[in-house]
Each structure stands twice: as C-alpha cells, then as structure tokens.
N, CA and C of each residue as an Amber inpcrd file, in Angstrom:
protein
   348
 -26.1190000 -12.0950000 -16.0010000 -25.1240000 -11.0600000 -15.8360000
 -25.7040000  -9.8550000 -15.2270000 -25.0150000  -9.1650000 -14.3980000
 -25.4560000  -7.8760000 -13.7380000 -24.8240000  -6.7390000 -14.4420000
 -25.5540000  -5.5370000 -14.3760000 -25.0480000  -4.3300000 -14.9150000
 -24.8170000  -3.5510000 -13.6220000 -23.5250000  -2.9530000 -13.4860000
 -23.1990000  -2.0980000 -12.3080000 -22.9900000  -0.5900000 -12.9620000
 -23.2380000   0.2950000 -12.0110000 -22.8900000   1.7160000 -12.2910000
 -21.7450000   2.0200000 -11.3630000 -20.8020000   2.8580000 -11.8000000
 -19.7310000   3.1680000 -11.0040000 -19.1620000   4.5640000 -11.1760000
 -18.3780000   5.1390000 -10.4080000 -17.7610000   6.5130000 -10.6810000
 -16.6910000   6.7740000  -9.6460000 -16.0090000   7.8100000  -9.9560000
 -14.9980000   8.2890000  -8.8560000 -15.8230000   9.0350000  -7.7820000
 -15.0720000   9.6960000  -6.9210000 -15.9470000  10.3480000  -5.8460000
 -16.7710000  11.4640000  -6.3450000 -16.1530000  12.2970000  -7.1440000
 -16.9410000  13.5960000  -7.6410000 -17.8080000  13.2660000  -8.6960000
 -17.7820000  12.1120000  -9.3720000 -18.6880000  11.7740000 -10.3980000
 -18.1550000  12.2710000 -11.8870000 -17.0240000  12.8600000 -11.9920000
 -16.4410000  13.2190000 -13.2590000 -16.1540000  12.0540000 -14.1470000
 -15.7530000  11.0300000 -13.5760000 -15.4710000   9.7590000 -14.2570000
 -16.5190000   8.6930000 -13.9510000 -17.4670000   8.5290000 -14.8680000
 -18.5360000   7.5490000 -14.4870000 -18.5850000   6.5230000 -15.7110000
 -19.1660000   5.4400000 -15.1070000 -19.0870000   4.0860000 -16.1680000
 -20.0960000   3.1890000 -15.7130000 -20.3460000   2.1590000 -16.6590000
 -21.2370000   1.0000000 -16.2760000 -20.3950000  -0.2650000 -16.7700000
 -20.5990000  -1.2620000 -16.1520000 -19.9500000  -2.4840000 -16.4040000
 -20.8240000  -3.7590000 -16.2490000 -20.6810000  -4.6390000 -17.0240000
 -21.5990000  -5.8100000 -16.9780000 -20.7560000  -7.1020000 -16.7410000
 -21.3070000  -7.9810000 -15.9430000 -20.6200000  -9.2210000 -15.5170000
 -21.1300000  -9.6600000 -14.2180000 -20.5400000 -10.7320000 -13.7090000
 -20.6920000 -11.4550000 -12.5110000 -19.4520000 -11.3250000 -11.8090000
 -19.5170000 -10.6700000 -10.5670000 -18.3930000 -10.5390000  -9.6990000
 -18.1920000 -11.8790000  -8.8670000 -17.3040000 -12.6680000  -9.1490000
 -17.0530000 -13.9300000  -8.5170000 -16.0440000 -13.7580000  -7.3880000
 -15.1190000 -12.8020000  -7.6620000 -14.1060000 -12.4290000  -6.5890000
 -13.3890000 -11.1360000  -6.9370000 -12.7150000 -10.6000000  -5.9990000
 -12.0440000  -9.3840000  -6.2140000 -10.4370000  -9.7380000  -5.8240000
  -9.5810000  -8.9630000  -6.5010000  -8.1270000  -9.2030000  -6.1980000
  -7.5650000  -7.9580000  -5.4290000  -6.9610000  -8.2920000  -4.4440000
  -6.1260000  -7.2340000  -3.6500000  -4.6630000  -7.6040000  -3.9020000
  -3.9510000  -6.5580000  -4.4880000  -2.5540000  -6.7250000  -4.9430000
  -1.8130000  -5.9360000  -3.9170000  -0.5850000  -6.4420000  -3.7080000
   0.2980000  -5.6180000  -2.8140000   1.5330000  -4.9560000  -3.5570000
   1.3580000  -4.7340000  -4.9420000   2.3720000  -4.0150000  -5.6760000
   2.5400000  -2.5970000  -5.1080000   3.4330000  -1.8950000  -5.5930000
   3.7220000  -0.4630000  -4.9780000   2.5850000   0.4380000  -5.2500000
   1.8010000   0.2580000  -6.3400000   0.4970000   1.1990000  -6.5510000
  -0.7000000   0.7300000  -5.8760000  -0.8670000  -0.5740000  -6.0370000
  -2.2860000  -1.0230000  -5.3740000  -2.2760000  -1.0450000  -4.0080000
  -1.1120000  -1.3470000  -3.3640000  -1.1470000  -1.2130000  -1.8970000
  -1.4440000   0.2070000  -1.4930000  -0.9860000   1.1710000  -2.1800000
  -1.2340000   2.6030000  -1.7470000  -2.6360000   2.9560000  -2.1250000
  -3.1060000   2.4540000  -3.2000000  -4.5850000   2.8510000  -3.5110000
  -5.5760000   2.0720000  -2.7700000  -5.3220000   0.9440000  -2.3780000
  -6.2570000   0.0440000  -1.6450000  -7.4990000  -0.4370000  -2.5400000
  -7.1910000  -0.5960000  -3.8190000  -8.2800000  -1.0330000  -4.6540000
  -8.5540000  -2.4490000  -4.5750000  -9.7390000  -2.8340000  -4.7400000
 -10.2030000  -4.3380000  -4.9300000 -10.5950000  -4.3750000  -6.4180000
  -9.8230000  -5.2290000  -7.0840000  -9.9990000  -5.3010000  -8.5380000
 -10.7810000  -6.4570000  -9.1200000 -11.6730000  -6.1360000 -10.0740000
 -12.4000000  -7.1720000 -10.7670000 -12.0660000  -7.1130000 -12.2680000
 -11.5520000  -8.2050000 -12.7960000 -11.1950000  -8.1050000 -14.1850000
 -12.2830000  -8.5750000 -15.1120000 -12.6180000  -7.8400000 -16.1710000
 -13.5960000  -7.9250000 -17.1020000 -12.9400000  -7.8060000 -18.5190000
 -13.4620000  -8.3420000 -19.5920000 -13.2480000  -7.9110000 -20.9430000
 -13.3180000  -6.3350000 -21.1140000 -12.5190000  -5.6960000 -21.7270000
 -12.5740000  -4.2000000 -21.9320000 -14.0210000  -3.9300000 -22.5540000
 -14.5170000  -4.8310000 -23.4230000 -15.7240000  -4.5610000 -24.0790000
 -16.9780000  -4.4410000 -23.1160000 -16.7770000  -4.8830000 -21.8920000
 -17.9000000  -4.9060000 -20.9460000 -17.9370000  -3.5210000 -20.0540000
 -16.8410000  -2.7150000 -20.3150000 -16.8220000  -1.4750000 -19.5680000
 -17.2980000  -0.3510000 -20.5450000 -18.3150000   0.2990000 -20.1770000
 -18.8400000   1.3720000 -21.0370000 -18.6780000   2.6800000 -20.2440000
 -17.8970000   3.5030000 -20.8610000 -17.7690000   4.9060000 -20.1560000
 -19.0510000   5.8170000 -20.3990000 -19.5170000   6.4010000 -19.3110000
 -20.5900000   7.3270000 -19.3240000 -20.0250000   8.7860000 -19.3880000
 -18.8770000   8.9330000 -19.0990000 -18.2970000  10.2560000 -19.2330000
 -17.2820000  10.2210000 -20.4160000 -16.8120000  11.4620000 -20.7950000
 -15.7730000  11.4110000 -21.9270000 -14.6200000  10.7080000 -21.4280000
 -14.0060000  10.0300000 -22.3880000 -12.6920000   9.3990000 -21.9600000
 -11.6560000  10.3070000 -21.4740000 -11.7430000  11.5540000 -21.9420000
 -10.7120000  12.5880000 -21.5200000 -11.0180000  13.0930000 -20.0650000
 -12.0970000  12.6190000 -19.4480000 -12.4540000  12.9520000 -18.1820000
 -11.3770000  12.3420000 -17.0950000 -10.8650000  11.2030000 -17.5880000
  -9.8540000  10.4800000 -16.6220000  -8.4850000  10.8060000 -17.1890000
  -7.5650000  10.9480000 -16.2520000  -6.0820000  11.0140000 -16.5030000
  -5.5100000   9.5510000 -16.5850000  -4.4540000   9.4620000 -16.9700000
  -3.7810000   8.0250000 -17.0120000  -2.3640000   8.1550000 -16.3310000
  -2.0450000   7.1890000 -15.5790000  -0.7730000   6.9320000 -14.9730000
  -0.2220000   5.6490000 -15.2870000   1.0280000   5.5850000 -15.8110000
   1.6740000   4.2330000 -16.1240000   3.0020000   4.2860000 -15.4080000
   3.5440000   3.1090000 -15.0800000   4.8340000   3.0620000 -14.4960000
   5.3810000   1.7530000 -14.8410000   6.7200000   1.4600000 -14.4560000
   7.4290000   0.1700000 -14.6190000   7.4640000  -0.2090000 -16.0270000
   6.6960000  -1.0900000 -16.5390000   6.8080000  -1.4720000 -17.8650000
   5.7650000  -0.8180000 -18.7330000   5.0160000   0.0370000 -18.2520000
   4.0180000   0.8250000 -19.0160000   2.9630000   0.0050000 -19.6990000
   2.5890000  -1.0990000 -19.1710000   1.5520000  -1.9650000 -19.8330000
   0.1060000  -1.8210000 -19.3700000   0.0330000  -1.1530000 -18.1820000
  -1.3020000  -0.9580000 -17.5360000  -1.5080000   0.4870000 -17.4500000
  -2.6610000   1.0320000 -17.8730000  -3.0410000   2.2810000 -17.8080000
  -3.8540000   2.5200000 -16.7000000  -3.3480000   3.0940000 -15.6140000
  -4.2070000   3.2390000 -14.3740000  -4.9170000   4.5430000 -14.6020000
  -6.1800000   4.5100000 -14.6330000  -7.0860000   5.6970000 -15.0070000
  -7.6180000   6.1700000 -13.5620000  -7.5420000   7.5760000 -13.5110000
  -8.0170000   8.1500000 -12.3360000  -8.6470000   9.5350000 -12.6450000
  -9.3520000  10.0530000 -11.7140000  -9.9750000  11.3680000 -11.7720000
  -8.9690000  12.5350000 -11.4960000  -8.7140000  13.4640000 -12.2820000
  -7.6960000  14.4330000 -11.9690000  -8.4060000  15.5500000 -11.0090000
  -9.6590000  15.4080000 -10.7360000 -10.3430000  16.3600000  -9.7280000
 -10.3210000  15.8200000  -8.3030000 -10.7780000  14.4940000  -8.1680000
 -11.0060000  13.9320000  -6.8360000  -9.7920000  12.8800000  -6.4170000
  -9.0570000  12.4810000  -7.5660000  -7.9250000  11.6020000  -7.3120000
  -8.2190000  10.0020000  -7.2340000  -9.5550000   9.7180000  -7.3660000
 -10.0420000   8.3170000  -7.1920000  -9.6170000   7.5180000  -8.5190000
  -9.2040000   6.3140000  -8.2750000  -8.8180000   5.3390000  -9.4010000
 -10.0130000   4.3820000  -9.5550000 -10.9540000   4.6250000 -10.4360000
 -12.0160000   3.6410000 -10.6810000 -11.7440000   2.4780000 -11.4910000
 -10.7850000   2.5890000 -12.4280000 -10.5490000   1.4280000 -13.2240000
  -9.0810000   1.5610000 -14.0100000  -8.6400000   0.4270000 -14.4750000
  -7.3510000   0.3630000 -15.2610000  -7.6720000  -0.3440000 -16.4430000
  -6.7580000  -0.2260000 -17.4600000  -6.8790000  -0.9480000 -18.7560000
  -5.5410000  -1.5900000 -19.1590000  -5.6860000  -2.6990000 -19.6850000
  -4.3860000  -3.4920000 -20.1160000  -4.8430000  -4.4670000 -21.0550000
  -3.9040000  -5.5380000 -21.1020000  -4.2000000  -6.6730000 -21.8850000
  -3.8980000  -7.8750000 -21.0110000  -4.5780000  -8.9960000 -21.1400000
  -4.3260000 -10.1710000 -20.4400000  -3.0620000 -10.9950000 -21.1310000
  -2.6300000 -12.1090000 -20.4690000  -1.6190000 -12.7350000 -21.0180000
  -1.8190000 -13.2870000 -22.5070000  -3.0730000 -13.4540000 -22.9140000
  -3.4720000 -13.8840000 -24.2340000  -3.4600000 -12.8190000 -25.3170000
  -3.2380000 -11.4690000 -24.8150000  -3.3360000 -10.4430000 -25.6850000
  -4.7480000  -9.6630000 -25.8640000  -5.6660000 -10.1940000 -24.8980000
  -7.1220000  -9.6700000 -24.9700000  -7.1100000  -8.4100000 -24.1870000
  -7.9090000  -7.3060000 -24.6600000  -8.0150000  -6.0870000 -23.9340000
  -8.9570000  -6.3820000 -22.6720000  -8.5230000  -5.9320000 -21.5310000
  -9.1790000  -6.0570000 -20.2860000  -9.2490000  -4.7660000 -19.5030000
 -10.1950000  -4.8420000 -18.6150000 -10.3870000  -3.6340000 -17.7510000
 -10.3890000  -4.1970000 -16.3210000  -9.6920000  -3.5250000 -15.4500000
  -9.5520000  -3.8910000 -14.0390000 -10.4370000  -2.8210000 -13.2300000
 -11.6330000  -3.2620000 -12.9260000 -12.6360000  -2.3310000 -12.0920000
 -12.2970000  -2.3680000 -10.7140000 -12.1120000  -1.2170000 -10.1280000
 -12.0740000  -1.0100000  -8.6610000 -13.4240000  -1.1550000  -8.0020000
 -13.8510000  -2.2850000  -7.5690000 -15.1700000  -2.5550000  -7.1780000
 -15.6260000  -1.5720000  -5.8830000 -14.7830000  -1.0790000  -5.3800000
 -14.9680000   0.0790000  -4.2400000 -15.6340000   1.2510000  -5.0160000
 -15.6320000   1.3870000  -6.3030000 -16.2110000   2.4760000  -6.9650000
 -17.5860000   2.1560000  -7.5610000 -18.0080000   1.0090000  -7.2770000
 -19.4170000   0.5410000  -7.8330000 -20.3890000   0.9110000  -6.8010000
 -21.5850000   1.2980000  -7.2980000 -22.7570000   1.7350000  -6.5140000
 -23.3710000   0.3690000  -6.0590000 -23.9440000   0.4520000  -4.9740000
 -24.9100000  -0.5280000  -4.3560000 -24.4120000  -1.9940000  -4.5060000
 -23.0790000  -2.2050000  -4.0480000 -22.7210000  -3.5310000  -3.8830000
 -22.3010000  -3.7440000  -2.4230000 -22.5150000  -5.0840000  -1.9070000
 -22.0780000  -5.4310000  -0.5640000 -20.5880000  -5.9360000  -0.6820000
 -19.6110000  -5.1300000  -0.3580000 -18.1710000  -5.4930000  -0.4240000
 -17.9780000  -6.7280000   0.4600000 -18.5370000  -6.8110000   1.5610000
 -18.3360000  -7.9280000   2.4750000 -18.5620000  -9.3050000   1.9210000
 -19.5400000  -9.3510000   0.9230000 -20.0760000 -10.5430000   0.4060000
 -19.2280000 -11.0240000  -0.8160000 -18.1820000 -10.2630000  -1.1750000
 -17.3140000 -10.5970000  -2.2540000 -15.9840000 -11.2230000  -1.8240000
 -15.7870000 -12.4220000  -2.1880000 -14.4080000 -13.0050000  -1.6950000
 -13.2670000 -12.1510000  -2.2930000 -12.1580000 -12.1180000  -1.4980000
 -11.0710000 -11.2990000  -1.9030000  -9.7710000 -12.3450000  -1.9490000
  -9.1920000 -12.3950000  -3.1810000  -8.0150000 -13.1420000  -3.3240000
  -6.8440000 -12.2020000  -3.2660000  -5.7310000 -12.5550000  -2.5640000
  -4.6340000 -11.7280000  -2.4340000  -3.5330000 -12.2330000  -3.4430000
  -2.8940000 -11.1810000  -4.0390000  -1.9970000 -11.4860000  -5.1590000
  -0.7340000 -10.7020000  -4.7520000   0.4130000 -11.3620000  -4.7480000
   1.7360000 -10.8010000  -4.4030000   2.4410000 -10.1840000  -5.6330000
   1.8200000  -9.0810000  -5.9280000   2.4440000  -8.2000000  -6.9690000
   3.8300000  -7.5850000  -6.7330000   4.0570000  -7.5370000  -5.4400000
   5.2520000  -6.9400000  -5.0590000   6.5180000  -7.7360000  -5.4710000
   6.3260000  -9.1080000  -5.7220000   7.4200000  -9.9060000  -6.0330000
   7.5660000 -10.0740000  -7.4750000   6.8360000  -9.4330000  -8.2960000
   7.0010000  -9.4870000  -9.8900000   8.0770000  -8.7150000 -10.3360000
C-alpha cells in the first residue's frame, strides 16, 4: 500500500491517506460536476488529517449523508466523508489534491449520480 500526501490549494487543509488507487470515480451529480473531483474511496480510518479538523468547513445537501469537506480560504474540496451501503465509515478522496501522482495513469469510472 502507498501513502499519499494531499492538501487544498493553500495548504490549510492537509492530510495523508494510505491505500492503492485502482480507479477514480467521476460523478455527474449537481455538486461533483461543478467541482470536477476525481474520487477515490477508502475506509475513513485510512485518512489521517495533518491539520486540525476545524480547518475544513462542511457542506451537505439533499439527504445530508455526505459531508463535503472544503477549505474556507481557497475553496478547494480535498475530501468528503460518509458511510458505505454496509454502514462503514468512508472517505472520498479527491485525487486531484494528492501530491506527486500521475492522473493520466489512473482509470476513471463514470457514475451517473444525476439520476439518483
């Protein structure tokens, strides 16, 4: 497993995450389409915040089950938090916020979140 460092643009929200990126998800729901995130889902326990949790603000909408975490200074959305269908805590890492990765080498799966 690899350990990755990541952050928002200004660095106020910093984290590390461990795992193997097999693919990223591009969703076309109302928020993901606007953000342009490429999401990698990991158990929440694999996400370690390097900045205070209070450094990130939270946005929720619709059913309020996903906490979209973003930097209130630069506006970048580095990760989200929620639960999977089995009730396990997960983190959705925006791989565009990870340092030193080759985005072109990661397969992207498209998800039709708009139709949910």
